[in-house]
Structures are given as C-alpha cells and as structure tokens.
KOLVO-15707 format. One record per residue (C-alpha): chain; x, y, z. Coordinates in steps of 0.5 Angstrom, whole numbers. Example, Ala and Ser with C-alpha at 12.3 -4.5 7.8 and 13.67 -1.06 7.14 Angstrom:
<pts>
<pt chain="A" xx="25" yy="-9" zz="16"/>
<pt chain="A" xx="27" yy="-2" zz="14"/>
</pts>
This chain:
<pts>
<pt chain="A" xx="0" yy="0" zz="0"/>
<pt chain="A" xx="2" yy="7" zz="-1"/>
<pt chain="A" xx="0" yy="13" zz="1"/>
<pt chain="A" xx="-3" yy="15" zz="-6"/>
<pt chain="A" xx="-7" yy="8" zz="-6"/>
<pt chain="A" xx="-15" yy="9" zz="-6"/>
<pt chain="A" xx="-18" yy="5" zz="0"/>
<pt chain="A" xx="-23" yy="0" zz="-1"/>
<pt chain="A" xx="-28" yy="-2" zz="3"/>
<pt chain="A" xx="-32" yy="-9" zz="2"/>
<pt chain="A" xx="-38" yy="-10" zz="6"/>
<pt chain="A" xx="-39" yy="-18" zz="6"/>
<pt chain="A" xx="-34" yy="-24" zz="6"/>
<pt chain="A" xx="-37" yy="-29" zz="3"/>
<pt chain="A" xx="-37" yy="-33" zz="-4"/>
<pt chain="A" xx="-37" yy="-25" zz="-7"/>
<pt chain="A" xx="-32" yy="-22" zz="-3"/>
<pt chain="A" xx="-27" yy="-27" zz="-1"/>
<pt chain="A" xx="-27" yy="-29" zz="-8"/>
<pt chain="A" xx="-28" yy="-24" zz="-13"/>
<pt chain="A" xx="-27" yy="-17" zz="-9"/>
<pt chain="A" xx="-22" yy="-17" zz="-5"/>
<pt chain="A" xx="-17" yy="-22" zz="-10"/>
<pt chain="A" xx="-19" yy="-16" zz="-16"/>
<pt chain="A" xx="-18" yy="-11" zz="-11"/>
<pt chain="A" xx="-12" yy="-13" zz="-8"/>
<pt chain="A" xx="-9" yy="-14" zz="-15"/>
<pt chain="A" xx="-11" yy="-7" zz="-19"/>
<pt chain="A" xx="-5" yy="-2" zz="-17"/>
<pt chain="A" xx="-7" yy="4" zz="-15"/>
<pt chain="A" xx="-12" yy="0" zz="-10"/>
<pt chain="A" xx="-12" yy="-3" zz="-3"/>
<pt chain="A" xx="-16" yy="-7" zz="2"/>
<pt chain="A" xx="-16" yy="-3" zz="7"/>
<pt chain="A" xx="-22" yy="-5" zz="11"/>
<pt chain="A" xx="-27" yy="-11" zz="10"/>
<pt chain="A" xx="-34" yy="-12" zz="14"/>
<pt chain="A" xx="-36" yy="-18" zz="16"/>
<pt chain="A" xx="-41" yy="-21" zz="22"/>
<pt chain="A" xx="-39" yy="-28" zz="22"/>
<pt chain="A" xx="-33" yy="-30" zz="27"/>
<pt chain="A" xx="-30" yy="-35" zz="22"/>
<pt chain="A" xx="-30" yy="-30" zz="16"/>
<pt chain="A" xx="-27" yy="-25" zz="20"/>
<pt chain="A" xx="-22" yy="-29" zz="22"/>
<pt chain="A" xx="-20" yy="-31" zz="14"/>
<pt chain="A" xx="-20" yy="-24" zz="12"/>
<pt chain="A" xx="-15" yy="-22" zz="17"/>
<pt chain="A" xx="-11" yy="-28" zz="15"/>
<pt chain="A" xx="-12" yy="-26" zz="8"/>
<pt chain="A" xx="-11" yy="-19" zz="9"/>
<pt chain="A" xx="-7" yy="-17" zz="15"/>
<pt chain="A" xx="-6" yy="-9" zz="13"/>
<pt chain="A" xx="-13" yy="-9" zz="12"/>
<pt chain="A" xx="-19" yy="-7" zz="18"/>
<pt chain="A" xx="-24" yy="-12" zz="20"/>
<pt chain="A" xx="-30" yy="-10" zz="22"/>
<pt chain="A" xx="-37" yy="-12" zz="24"/>
<pt chain="A" xx="-41" yy="-6" zz="23"/>
<pt chain="A" xx="-42" yy="-3" zz="16"/>
<pt chain="A" xx="-43" yy="4" zz="20"/>
<pt chain="A" xx="-35" yy="4" zz="22"/>
<pt chain="A" xx="-35" yy="4" zz="14"/>
<pt chain="A" xx="-40" yy="10" zz="13"/>
<pt chain="A" xx="-37" yy="15" zz="19"/>
<pt chain="A" xx="-30" yy="13" zz="17"/>
<pt chain="A" xx="-28" yy="10" zz="24"/>
<pt chain="A" xx="-26" yy="4" zz="21"/>
<pt chain="A" xx="-21" yy="10" zz="17"/>
<pt chain="A" xx="-23" yy="14" zz="11"/>
<pt chain="A" xx="-26" yy="10" zz="5"/>
<pt chain="A" xx="-26" yy="13" zz="-3"/>
<pt chain="A" xx="-30" yy="6" zz="-5"/>
<pt chain="A" xx="-35" yy="2" zz="-2"/>
<pt chain="A" xx="-37" yy="-5" zz="-5"/>
<pt chain="A" xx="-44" yy="-8" zz="-3"/>
<pt chain="A" xx="-42" yy="-16" zz="-4"/>
<pt chain="A" xx="-47" yy="-19" zz="2"/>
<pt chain="A" xx="-54" yy="-22" zz="1"/>
<pt chain="A" xx="-59" yy="-19" zz="-4"/>
<pt chain="A" xx="-63" yy="-16" zz="0"/>
<pt chain="A" xx="-58" yy="-11" zz="2"/>
<pt chain="A" xx="-55" yy="-9" zz="-3"/>
<pt chain="A" xx="-61" yy="-3" zz="-3"/>
<pt chain="A" xx="-60" yy="0" zz="3"/>
<pt chain="A" xx="-53" yy="-1" zz="4"/>
<pt chain="A" xx="-51" yy="3" zz="-3"/>
<pt chain="A" xx="-56" yy="9" zz="-1"/>
<pt chain="A" xx="-52" yy="9" zz="6"/>
<pt chain="A" xx="-45" yy="9" zz="2"/>
<pt chain="A" xx="-48" yy="14" zz="-3"/>
<pt chain="A" xx="-51" yy="19" zz="3"/>
<pt chain="A" xx="-44" yy="18" zz="6"/>
<pt chain="A" xx="-41" yy="21" zz="-1"/>
<pt chain="A" xx="-37" yy="14" zz="-3"/>
<pt chain="A" xx="-37" yy="11" zz="-10"/>
<pt chain="A" xx="-40" yy="5" zz="-10"/>
<pt chain="A" xx="-39" yy="-2" zz="-14"/>
<pt chain="A" xx="-46" yy="-7" zz="-12"/>
<pt chain="A" xx="-46" yy="-13" zz="-13"/>
<pt chain="A" xx="-50" yy="-17" zz="-18"/>
<pt chain="A" xx="-57" yy="-17" zz="-18"/>
<pt chain="A" xx="-56" yy="-9" zz="-17"/>
<pt chain="A" xx="-63" yy="-10" zz="-13"/>
<pt chain="A" xx="-69" yy="-14" zz="-12"/>
<pt chain="A" xx="-73" yy="-10" zz="-17"/>
<pt chain="A" xx="-72" yy="-5" zz="-23"/>
<pt chain="A" xx="-75" yy="0" zz="-19"/>
<pt chain="A" xx="-70" yy="0" zz="-13"/>
<pt chain="A" xx="-65" yy="0" zz="-17"/>
<pt chain="A" xx="-67" yy="7" zz="-20"/>
<pt chain="A" xx="-68" yy="9" zz="-13"/>
<pt chain="A" xx="-60" yy="7" zz="-12"/>
<pt chain="A" xx="-58" yy="11" zz="-20"/>
<pt chain="A" xx="-63" yy="17" zz="-18"/>
<pt chain="A" xx="-58" yy="18" zz="-11"/>
<pt chain="A" xx="-53" yy="17" zz="-14"/>
<pt chain="A" xx="-53" yy="22" zz="-19"/>
<pt chain="A" xx="-56" yy="27" zz="-14"/>
<pt chain="A" xx="-50" yy="26" zz="-9"/>
<pt chain="A" xx="-45" yy="26" zz="-15"/>
<pt chain="A" xx="-42" yy="20" zz="-12"/>
<pt chain="A" xx="-40" yy="14" zz="-18"/>
<pt chain="A" xx="-44" yy="8" zz="-18"/>
<pt chain="A" xx="-42" yy="2" zz="-22"/>
<pt chain="A" xx="-45" yy="-6" zz="-21"/>
<pt chain="A" xx="-40" yy="-12" zz="-22"/>
<pt chain="A" xx="-43" yy="-15" zz="-28"/>
<pt chain="A" xx="-36" yy="-19" zz="-29"/>
<pt chain="A" xx="-38" yy="-23" zz="-34"/>
<pt chain="A" xx="-38" yy="-18" zz="-39"/>
<pt chain="A" xx="-29" yy="-20" zz="-38"/>
<pt chain="A" xx="-31" yy="-27" zz="-39"/>
<pt chain="A" xx="-26" yy="-31" zz="-44"/>
<pt chain="A" xx="-32" yy="-34" zz="-48"/>
<pt chain="A" xx="-36" yy="-28" zz="-48"/>
<pt chain="A" xx="-31" yy="-23" zz="-50"/>
<pt chain="A" xx="-30" yy="-28" zz="-56"/>
<pt chain="A" xx="-36" yy="-29" zz="-58"/>
<pt chain="A" xx="-36" yy="-20" zz="-59"/>
<pt chain="A" xx="-30" yy="-21" zz="-62"/>
<pt chain="A" xx="-33" yy="-25" zz="-68"/>
<pt chain="A" xx="-40" yy="-20" zz="-68"/>
<pt chain="A" xx="-35" yy="-14" zz="-69"/>
<pt chain="A" xx="-31" yy="-18" zz="-74"/>
<pt chain="A" xx="-37" yy="-19" zz="-78"/>
<pt chain="A" xx="-35" yy="-27" zz="-78"/>
<pt chain="A" xx="-43" yy="-30" zz="-77"/>
<pt chain="A" xx="-46" yy="-25" zz="-82"/>
<pt chain="A" xx="-53" yy="-22" zz="-79"/>
<pt chain="A" xx="-54" yy="-26" zz="-73"/>
<pt chain="A" xx="-61" yy="-29" zz="-71"/>
<pt chain="A" xx="-61" yy="-33" zz="-66"/>
<pt chain="A" xx="-56" yy="-33" zz="-60"/>
<pt chain="A" xx="-56" yy="-39" zz="-54"/>
<pt chain="A" xx="-53" yy="-38" zz="-48"/>
<pt chain="A" xx="-53" yy="-43" zz="-43"/>
<pt chain="A" xx="-50" yy="-44" zz="-36"/>
<pt chain="A" xx="-51" yy="-50" zz="-32"/>
<pt chain="A" xx="-49" yy="-53" zz="-26"/>
<pt chain="A" xx="-49" yy="-60" zz="-23"/>
<pt chain="A" xx="-52" yy="-59" zz="-16"/>
<pt chain="A" xx="-57" yy="-64" zz="-15"/>
<pt chain="A" xx="-58" yy="-62" zz="-7"/>
<pt chain="A" xx="-60" yy="-55" zz="-5"/>
<pt chain="A" xx="-56" yy="-51" zz="0"/>
<pt chain="A" xx="-58" yy="-48" zz="6"/>
<pt chain="A" xx="-57" yy="-40" zz="4"/>
<pt chain="A" xx="-61" yy="-34" zz="3"/>
<pt chain="A" xx="-60" yy="-35" zz="-5"/>
<pt chain="A" xx="-65" yy="-42" zz="-5"/>
<pt chain="A" xx="-70" yy="-38" zz="0"/>
<pt chain="A" xx="-77" yy="-37" zz="-2"/>
<pt chain="A" xx="-78" yy="-29" zz="1"/>
<pt chain="A" xx="-78" yy="-25" zz="-5"/>
<pt chain="A" xx="-74" yy="-20" zz="-1"/>
<pt chain="A" xx="-68" yy="-24" zz="-2"/>
<pt chain="A" xx="-68" yy="-24" zz="-10"/>
<pt chain="A" xx="-65" yy="-32" zz="-10"/>
<pt chain="A" xx="-66" yy="-37" zz="-15"/>
<pt chain="A" xx="-62" yy="-38" zz="-22"/>
<pt chain="A" xx="-66" yy="-32" zz="-26"/>
<pt chain="A" xx="-63" yy="-27" zz="-21"/>
<pt chain="A" xx="-57" yy="-31" zz="-19"/>
<pt chain="A" xx="-54" yy="-33" zz="-26"/>
<pt chain="A" xx="-60" yy="-30" zz="-30"/>
<pt chain="A" xx="-56" yy="-23" zz="-28"/>
<pt chain="A" xx="-51" yy="-25" zz="-32"/>
<pt chain="A" xx="-54" yy="-28" zz="-39"/>
<pt chain="A" xx="-59" yy="-23" zz="-39"/>
<pt chain="A" xx="-54" yy="-18" zz="-38"/>
<pt chain="A" xx="-49" yy="-22" zz="-44"/>
<pt chain="A" xx="-55" yy="-21" zz="-49"/>
<pt chain="A" xx="-57" yy="-14" zz="-48"/>
<pt chain="A" xx="-50" yy="-12" zz="-48"/>
<pt chain="A" xx="-49" yy="-16" zz="-55"/>
<pt chain="A" xx="-57" yy="-15" zz="-59"/>
<pt chain="A" xx="-59" yy="-9" zz="-56"/>
<pt chain="A" xx="-67" yy="-7" zz="-52"/>
<pt chain="A" xx="-72" yy="-12" zz="-51"/>
<pt chain="A" xx="-79" yy="-12" zz="-53"/>
<pt chain="A" xx="-81" yy="-19" zz="-52"/>
<pt chain="A" xx="-80" yy="-24" zz="-46"/>
<pt chain="A" xx="-82" yy="-31" zz="-45"/>
<pt chain="A" xx="-80" yy="-34" zz="-39"/>
<pt chain="A" xx="-81" yy="-42" zz="-36"/>
<pt chain="A" xx="-78" yy="-42" zz="-29"/>
<pt chain="A" xx="-78" yy="-49" zz="-25"/>
<pt chain="A" xx="-77" yy="-52" zz="-19"/>
<pt chain="A" xx="-74" yy="-59" zz="-19"/>
<pt chain="A" xx="-71" yy="-61" zz="-13"/>
<pt chain="A" xx="-75" yy="-64" zz="-8"/>
<pt chain="A" xx="-77" yy="-58" zz="-2"/>
<pt chain="A" xx="-73" yy="-52" zz="-7"/>
<pt chain="A" xx="-76" yy="-46" zz="-6"/>
<pt chain="A" xx="-74" yy="-42" zz="-11"/>
<pt chain="A" xx="-73" yy="-44" zz="-18"/>
<pt chain="A" xx="-67" yy="-48" zz="-21"/>
<pt chain="A" xx="-69" yy="-49" zz="-28"/>
<pt chain="A" xx="-69" yy="-44" zz="-32"/>
<pt chain="A" xx="-70" yy="-42" zz="-39"/>
<pt chain="A" xx="-71" yy="-35" zz="-42"/>
<pt chain="A" xx="-73" yy="-33" zz="-49"/>
<pt chain="A" xx="-72" yy="-25" zz="-51"/>
<pt chain="A" xx="-74" yy="-22" zz="-58"/>
<pt chain="A" xx="-70" yy="-16" zz="-59"/>
<pt chain="A" xx="-72" yy="-10" zz="-62"/>
<pt chain="A" xx="-67" yy="-11" zz="-68"/>
<pt chain="A" xx="-70" yy="-18" zz="-69"/>
<pt chain="A" xx="-65" yy="-22" zz="-65"/>
<pt chain="A" xx="-68" yy="-27" zz="-62"/>
<pt chain="A" xx="-63" yy="-30" zz="-55"/>
<pt chain="A" xx="-65" yy="-36" zz="-52"/>
<pt chain="A" xx="-62" yy="-37" zz="-45"/>
<pt chain="A" xx="-62" yy="-43" zz="-40"/>
<pt chain="A" xx="-59" yy="-44" zz="-33"/>
<pt chain="A" xx="-60" yy="-50" zz="-29"/>
<pt chain="A" xx="-58" yy="-54" zz="-23"/>
<pt chain="A" xx="-59" yy="-60" zz="-25"/>
<pt chain="A" xx="-55" yy="-60" zz="-32"/>
<pt chain="A" xx="-51" yy="-67" zz="-31"/>
<pt chain="A" xx="-47" yy="-67" zz="-38"/>
<pt chain="A" xx="-44" yy="-62" zz="-41"/>
<pt chain="A" xx="-48" yy="-57" zz="-46"/>
<pt chain="A" xx="-45" yy="-51" zz="-50"/>
<pt chain="A" xx="-44" yy="-45" zz="-47"/>
<pt chain="A" xx="-46" yy="-41" zz="-52"/>
<pt chain="A" xx="-49" yy="-43" zz="-60"/>
<pt chain="A" xx="-50" yy="-37" zz="-64"/>
<pt chain="A" xx="-53" yy="-38" zz="-71"/>
<pt chain="A" xx="-52" yy="-32" zz="-77"/>
<pt chain="A" xx="-53" yy="-32" zz="-84"/>
<pt chain="A" xx="-46" yy="-33" zz="-86"/>
<pt chain="A" xx="-43" yy="-38" zz="-80"/>
<pt chain="A" xx="-45" yy="-41" zz="-73"/>
<pt chain="A" xx="-40" yy="-41" zz="-67"/>
<pt chain="A" xx="-41" yy="-47" zz="-62"/>
<pt chain="A" xx="-37" yy="-46" zz="-55"/>
<pt chain="A" xx="-36" yy="-51" zz="-50"/>
<pt chain="A" xx="-33" yy="-49" zz="-43"/>
<pt chain="A" xx="-33" yy="-44" zz="-38"/>
<pt chain="A" xx="-29" yy="-38" zz="-36"/>
<pt chain="A" xx="-23" yy="-41" zz="-32"/>
<pt chain="A" xx="-22" yy="-34" zz="-28"/>
<pt chain="A" xx="-27" yy="-36" zz="-22"/>
<pt chain="A" xx="-23" yy="-43" zz="-20"/>
<pt chain="A" xx="-17" yy="-40" zz="-22"/>
<pt chain="A" xx="-18" yy="-35" zz="-16"/>
<pt chain="A" xx="-20" yy="-41" zz="-11"/>
<pt chain="A" xx="-14" yy="-44" zz="-13"/>
<pt chain="A" xx="-10" yy="-38" zz="-11"/>
<pt chain="A" xx="-8" yy="-35" zz="-18"/>
<pt chain="A" xx="-9" yy="-28" zz="-19"/>
<pt chain="A" xx="-9" yy="-23" zz="-25"/>
<pt chain="A" xx="-1" yy="-23" zz="-28"/>
<pt chain="A" xx="0" yy="-30" zz="-26"/>
<pt chain="A" xx="2" yy="-35" zz="-32"/>
<pt chain="A" xx="-4" yy="-37" zz="-35"/>
<pt chain="A" xx="-9" yy="-32" zz="-31"/>
<pt chain="A" xx="-16" yy="-32" zz="-35"/>
<pt chain="A" xx="-13" yy="-38" zz="-41"/>
<pt chain="A" xx="-18" yy="-43" zz="-42"/>
<pt chain="A" xx="-15" yy="-49" zz="-45"/>
<pt chain="A" xx="-15" yy="-50" zz="-52"/>
<pt chain="A" xx="-19" yy="-55" zz="-52"/>
<pt chain="A" xx="-25" yy="-51" zz="-50"/>
<pt chain="A" xx="-24" yy="-46" zz="-56"/>
<pt chain="A" xx="-30" yy="-46" zz="-61"/>
<pt chain="A" xx="-32" yy="-48" zz="-67"/>
<pt chain="A" xx="-35" yy="-43" zz="-73"/>
<pt chain="A" xx="-37" yy="-45" zz="-80"/>
<pt chain="A" xx="-42" yy="-47" zz="-85"/>
<pt chain="A" xx="-43" yy="-54" zz="-87"/>
<pt chain="A" xx="-36" yy="-58" zz="-88"/>
<pt chain="A" xx="-32" yy="-51" zz="-87"/>
<pt chain="A" xx="-30" yy="-50" zz="-80"/>
<pt chain="A" xx="-25" yy="-48" zz="-76"/>
<pt chain="A" xx="-23" yy="-47" zz="-69"/>
<pt chain="A" xx="-23" yy="-41" zz="-66"/>
<pt chain="A" xx="-18" yy="-39" zz="-61"/>
<pt chain="A" xx="-21" yy="-36" zz="-54"/>
<pt chain="A" xx="-19" yy="-29" zz="-52"/>
<pt chain="A" xx="-16" yy="-29" zz="-45"/>
<pt chain="A" xx="-21" yy="-27" zz="-39"/>
<pt chain="A" xx="-19" yy="-20" zz="-36"/>
<pt chain="A" xx="-23" yy="-19" zz="-29"/>
<pt chain="A" xx="-18" yy="-15" zz="-27"/>
<pt chain="A" xx="-19" yy="-9" zz="-32"/>
<pt chain="A" xx="-26" yy="-8" zz="-28"/>
<pt chain="A" xx="-23" yy="-5" zz="-22"/>
<pt chain="A" xx="-17" yy="-2" zz="-26"/>
<pt chain="A" xx="-23" yy="2" zz="-30"/>
<pt chain="A" xx="-26" yy="4" zz="-23"/>
<pt chain="A" xx="-19" yy="6" zz="-21"/>
<pt chain="A" xx="-19" yy="11" zz="-27"/>
<pt chain="A" xx="-26" yy="13" zz="-26"/>
<pt chain="A" xx="-25" yy="15" zz="-18"/>
<pt chain="A" xx="-19" yy="19" zz="-21"/>
<pt chain="A" xx="-23" yy="22" zz="-26"/>
<pt chain="A" xx="-19" yy="19" zz="-33"/>
<pt chain="A" xx="-25" yy="15" zz="-35"/>
<pt chain="A" xx="-32" yy="12" zz="-35"/>
<pt chain="A" xx="-34" yy="7" zz="-30"/>
<pt chain="A" xx="-34" yy="0" zz="-32"/>
<pt chain="A" xx="-42" yy="-1" zz="-33"/>
<pt chain="A" xx="-47" yy="3" zz="-34"/>
<pt chain="A" xx="-52" yy="1" zz="-27"/>
<pt chain="A" xx="-57" yy="4" zz="-33"/>
<pt chain="A" xx="-56" yy="-3" zz="-36"/>
<pt chain="A" xx="-57" yy="-6" zz="-30"/>
<pt chain="A" xx="-63" yy="-3" zz="-29"/>
<pt chain="A" xx="-65" yy="-5" zz="-36"/>
<pt chain="A" xx="-63" yy="-12" zz="-34"/>
<pt chain="A" xx="-68" yy="-13" zz="-28"/>
<pt chain="A" xx="-73" yy="-10" zz="-32"/>
<pt chain="A" xx="-72" yy="-16" zz="-36"/>
<pt chain="A" xx="-73" yy="-21" zz="-30"/>
<pt chain="A" xx="-78" yy="-17" zz="-27"/>
<pt chain="A" xx="-81" yy="-20" zz="-35"/>
<pt chain="A" xx="-80" yy="-26" zz="-35"/>
<pt chain="A" xx="-82" yy="-28" zz="-27"/>
<pt chain="A" xx="-89" yy="-25" zz="-30"/>
<pt chain="A" xx="-89" yy="-28" zz="-36"/>
<pt chain="A" xx="-87" yy="-35" zz="-32"/>
<pt chain="A" xx="-93" yy="-34" zz="-27"/>
<pt chain="A" xx="-98" yy="-32" zz="-33"/>
<pt chain="A" xx="-96" yy="-37" zz="-38"/>
<pt chain="A" xx="-95" yy="-31" zz="-43"/>
<pt chain="A" xx="-91" yy="-27" zz="-48"/>
<pt chain="A" xx="-89" yy="-20" zz="-44"/>
<pt chain="A" xx="-89" yy="-14" zz="-48"/>
<pt chain="A" xx="-84" yy="-9" zz="-45"/>
<pt chain="A" xx="-85" yy="-2" zz="-46"/>
</pts>
C-alpha cells in the first residue's frame, strides 16, 4: 500500500467478497483493500489472515462514518436483500459504490439507487464481471468482425450440477432475497444478451423447481425477442448432469459453437491472481468452432480479464475514464428479469414498453 492508493472497503466476505472482489482489488495497482466488513467470526478470521493490513470490522456503519478509516470506494457484496439499503447509505456518506449483481431485487429499487447517486454526484457501478469472461469476449470479437454475418439467434447456457439444494439465502423463497437462478445466473446471461443485441421487445420464460423441497427456480429458460429482430434463448440449470454448449450463435454466414466455462473463478479459488502465468487462459480443447457445412475452423478463445473491471473503476475515480458498467444497463436487465417472472407466472409473452 502506498499513500496514493485509493482505499476500498468491502462489505461482506462470503463467496463474492472473498473470491471475487478482494483478490481483484488487491491485484489492481492504485487500489488497496483497506476495510473488510463481516459479522461472521470465522470469515473475519479468514479476512485477517488474507489481508493482514486491512481493518476487519463487524458493522458497516464504521465504514460510512469513517471510524474504520477513510474509504474512497465501497463494494457491496452482501446478500441481495441488503444491496439497496447499503448502497444508499454509502451514497449518503459520499462514497463511490460498486454493487454486486443483481443490482437490486427490483428495477424500481435499482433506479432509486441510481437517482440517489446522480443527485449526490457519487460514482456508481455494478459488478457485471462476466462481461470480461473469455468466452463472451470471443463472441463479442466475432460479432464485431462480422464473421457470422447477420445474426438471428443467440443461445447461451450457464449450467451446474447441484442436485442437493443448499441452505443459504440464494435458495430461500422470500422475494426480498431475490433468490433463484433467474436472479443469480440470469443476471449474467440476460446482461450479456443485452450487451450484444440491445433492447428487448418481448419476453417469454419458464421457471421451474425441479429438486425436492426447493423454494426457488432451479431450472430456467428465458426467450428474448430483441428490438433488432434477434432472438436470444437463455438457459440456467442446477440439474445439468452433462456438458452443454456455453454459446451457440447463428448467423446467415456461419454458426459459432463454444463449450467450456471461463476459468477465472476456479483460478482464484486455486490461488491464482491476475498477472500469474495462464491467468484467464482457457484450455485449447475448449476453443469454439466457427463455420458452415463442412467448412469449419477452431477459434482461439480470448483471454479472460476480470482485472479490467477494477482497473476501470480506479481510473474513473481518478477522473480518467468511465466506470466499467453503466448502472442503467443493470436496471434494464432487472426489467427483463421481472418480465420473465411475470411471463412464467401467467404463461404468456410479456411485451416491454
């Protein structure tokens, strides 16, 4: 840490804070993990071991009133139901804020945070880290190069094999928790579809509970009809026992099919950090196939770069660029998620205004 480093306070030290935010902040030149907030004694001990120079406190209020030390940036990586109140408290305290996805349980609440930040003049962004996935970056590069021609269908899957429900807030049925796969993985795959193909005109969804006793959707399908005519078909499941394509993109010149998942999350869990050899590099065997008929080719996968998120946050705080994710885009994602919930409930196609 240097005197010039921007001080970052991380609220929450579960999977989000411990696996994603703290390691990425610590790996970003010019940022330092100054404070970690967790009320869990075991996690507090882990935080002290991981970041011995950081203040570890149990009360987020000590961040907002600076009794835990000054903070230039607050990262909200707590259960979904707390995103809005904690983000609003940070904004009221004049702190720039990163809010983990989903931004909020509802689009209306997310807009409230957005408007509060605009009124206060504080920086605000949302941790849509999967915009920096290797596979998504590859699809985006192919589209930018026109390799597929005019795209008419986009298929995206984010599957897991978790046949036993877990006893945590992500699988609780209280709507305030914003649990279930639509909010969890859907916040990523819907965001990616909007990034590639723009606003949505119509939404159809099937949200099912397949595992015994589960309280939230664990097998999810969402169909989007974008205003530009592209159709996105998006899946997420906790009961996918075999490997399915991560992406399949159909255009009038070629189709691109890609298996395998971005490697950055398992790399962090294994102790790797940005800059280490092989960081963000997928196995060559996971490279996608592009082509039509018998004319196909392997496409090398772009390198994943989660570290860009906090590098761009740092630059924005220093007045040298924009924040990496416009929160208005995350509000749009929540509107699609809400329309999907309505569609599944009414068994109908929902038209967005």
